[in-house]
C-alpha positions in Angstrom: 15.6 -41.1 11.3 12.1 -41.6 9.6 10.5 -41.1 13.0 12.4 -37.8 13.6 11.3 -36.5 10.2 7.7 -37.5 10.9 7.9 -35.7 14.3 9.4 -32.5 12.6 6.7 -32.6 10.0 4.0 -32.9 12.7 5.5 -30.0 14.6 5.6 -27.9 11.5 2.0 -28.6 10.6 1.0 -27.8 14.2 2.9 -24.5 14.1 1.1 -23.5 10.9 -2.2 -24.5 12.3 -1.5 -22.4 15.4 -0.7 -19.4 13.2 -3.8 -19.8 11.1 -5.9 -20.2 14.3 -4.4 -17.0 15.8 -5.2 -15.1 12.5 -8.8 -16.4 12.3 -9.4 -15.6 16.0 -8.0 -12.1 15.7 -10.1 -11.5 12.6 -13.2 -12.9 14.2 -12.8 -10.6 17.2 -12.9 -7.5 15.0 -15.8 -5.7 13.4 -16.2 -6.7 9.7 -14.9 -4.4 7.0 -17.4 -2.0 5.7 -18.8 -2.0 2.1 -17.7 1.6 1.6 -16.1 1.7 -1.9 -12.3 2.0 -1.7 -10.9 5.0 -3.4 -13.9 7.3 -3.0 -13.6 10.3 -0.7 -16.9 11.5 0.5 -20.5 10.7 -0.6 -19.8 11.1 -4.3 -17.2 9.7 -6.7 -15.1 12.6 -8.0 -12.4 10.5 -9.5 -11.3 11.2 -13.1 -9.2 8.8 -15.2 -5.7 10.1 -16.0 -3.5 8.9 -18.9 0.1 8.4 -18.0 1.6 10.3 -20.9 3.0 13.3 -19.0 4.8 14.0 -15.7 4.0 13.6 -12.9 1.5 10.9 -13.7 4.1 8.8 -15.5 6.0 8.5 -12.2 3.1 7.1 -10.3 2.4 3.3 -10.5 1.4 0.1 -8.8 3.3 -1.6 -6.1 2.5 -5.3 -6.8 3.0 -7.8 -4.0 3.0 -11.5 -4.6 1.9 -13.1 -1.3 1.5 -16.7 -2.4 0.1 -18.9 -5.1 -2.9 -17.1 -6.6 -2.8 -14.4 -3.9 -1.6 -11.0 -5.0 -2.3 -7.4 -3.7 -1.3 -3.9 -4.8 -1.1 -0.4 -3.6 -0.2 2.9 -5.3 3.5 3.9 -5.3 5.2 7.1 -6.3 8.7 7.4 -7.7 10.7 9.8 -5.5 14.2 8.9 -6.7 15.8 7.0 -9.5 15.5 3.8 -7.4 13.2 4.9 -4.6 9.4 4.4 -4.4 7.2 5.8 -1.6 4.1 3.8 -0.7 2.0 2.9 2.3 3.7 0.6 4.8 0.6 -1.5 5.3 0.8 -2.5 1.6 3.9 -4.5 2.5 2.4 -6.4 5.4 1.3 -10.0 5.0 -1.9 -10.1 7.0 -2.5 -13.9 6.9 1.1 -14.5 8.2 0.9 -11.4 10.4 4.4 -10.2 9.3 6.2 -8.2 6.7 6.6 -9.6 3.1 10.0 -10.2 1.7 11.5 -7.6 -0.7 11.6 -10.2 -3.5 7.8 -10.4 -3.3 7.5 -6.7 -4.3 7.5 -5.3 -7.9 6.9 -1.7 -8.9 5.3 -0.9 -12.3 5.3 2.8 -13.2 2.5 4.2 -15.4 0.5 1.0 -15.4 -2.4 1.2 -17.8 -5.4 -1.1 -18.8 -3.9 -1.9 -22.2 -0.9 -3.5 -20.5 1.5 -0.7 -21.3 3.7 0.9 -18.6 6.5 3.5 -18.3 9.0 1.4 -16.4 9.3 -1.4 -13.9 11.8 -3.0 -11.5 11.8 -5.5 -8.6 12.5 -4.4 -5.1 15.7 -5.3 -3.2 14.8 -3.8 0.1 12.4 -1.5 1.9 12.4 0.6 5.1 9.5 1.5 7.3 9.0 3.6 10.4 10.4 1.3 13.2 7.5 2.3 15.4 4.8 1.5 12.9 2.5 -1.3 14.3 0.1 -3.2 12.1 -0.3 -6.6 13.7 -3.8 -8.1 13.2 -4.6 -8.3 16.9 -3.7 -4.6 17.4 -6.0 -3.1 14.6 -9.2 -1.3 15.6 -10.8 -3.1 12.7 -9.6 -5.6 10.2 -9.4 -3.0 7.4 -8.0 -0.1 9.5 -4.8 1.3 10.7 -4.7 2.6 14.2 -5.3 6.4 14.4 -1.9 6.9 16.1 -0.2 4.9 13.4 -1.4 6.8 10.4 1.4 9.3 10.3 3.9 6.3 10.5 2.2 4.4 7.7 4.9 4.9 5.1 7.5 2.8 3.4 10.4 3.6 1.0 11.2 0.8 -1.5 14.6 0.5 -3.1 14.4 -0.9 -6.6 17.0 -3.2 -8.2 17.2 -0.9 -11.3 17.1 2.8 -11.9 14.1 4.0 -13.8 14.5 6.6 -16.5 11.7 8.7 -15.2 11.6 12.1 -13.5 11.0 11.5 -9.8 8.3 13.5 -8.0 9.7 15.9 -5.4 8.3 15.7 -1.9 8.6 17.4 1.5 7.1 17.2 4.9 4.5 19.8 5.8 3.3 19.9 9.4 0.5 21.8 11.0 -1.1 23.2 7.9 -4.4 23.5 6.2 -4.0 22.9 2.5 -4.3 24.3 -0.1 -3.1 27.5 1.5 -4.0 31.0 0.5 -0.4 32.1 0.2 0.0 30.9 -3.3 -1.4 28.9 -6.2 -1.8 25.2 -6.2 -4.2 22.4 -5.5 -4.4 19.2 -3.5 -5.1 16.1 -5.6 -5.2 12.4 -4.7 -4.0 10.0 -7.4 -4.0 6.3 -7.2 -5.1 2.8 -8.4 -8.3 2.0 -6.5 -9.7 -1.5 -5.8 -12.5 -1.1 -8.4 -10.0 0.3 -11.0 -6.9 -1.9 -10.6 -5.3 -0.8 -13.9 -6.6 2.7 -14.2 -4.9 5.7 -12.6 -7.6 8.1 -11.4 -7.4 11.5 -9.7 -9.6 13.2 -7.2 -9.0 17.0 -7.5 -10.0 19.8 -5.3 -9.1 18.0 -2.0 -8.3 19.7 1.3 -5.9 18.5 3.9 -5.3 19.2 7.6 -1.9 17.7 8.2 -2.4 17.0 11.9 -5.7 15.2 11.4 -5.6 11.4 10.8 -7.7 9.1 8.6 -7.7 5.4 9.3 -9.1 3.6 6.3 -6.7 1.2 4.4 -6.5 1.9 0.7 -4.8 -1.2 -0.5 -6.5 -3.8 -2.7 -6.2 -7.5 -3.3 -6.6 -9.6 -6.4 
């Protein structure tokens, strides 16, 4: 029996070593990530801090992911229903293990601020992604990139364990459009928690969007 346990332990260690080797090999074969600051669109930093004391900013928060002992990451998430949060699918992918994280590793904090205050929080019980979204390490064009044909599929909807008493942000799909349009008032703004401002929501106003054009840079961050 002791010999069988030893054999199983050796096989387990060998399996882990093979996974690590595959991950390191795939990472080594890709170009290194750039030093371009995460969260900045363009040559200049146009981000402005936003206090989460009014809607819709109170319904935007951090999707915190615990990947292991001392290894955490986060992305920006938006409350789109009492228990539903929209975020990027790649935020929920465990790159070292080359697979999806478990729902119990995910926690949403709405209105996260630097002073430790927040507007609401809840753990995740499940999440769904586009079944055709591919983010395996060996299939990325670069270690810190999503494939161009996968960008439109890079979404996830998280279901929370508890309802949050916050007004959700309405959303809809807009295809083949240049925004903001000339038909009516409005603006395009990008709000989020950047890598260099992990507990500060900032907004880049005055953006333009061409909905059929893809960008590939990953916007998640690790701690």
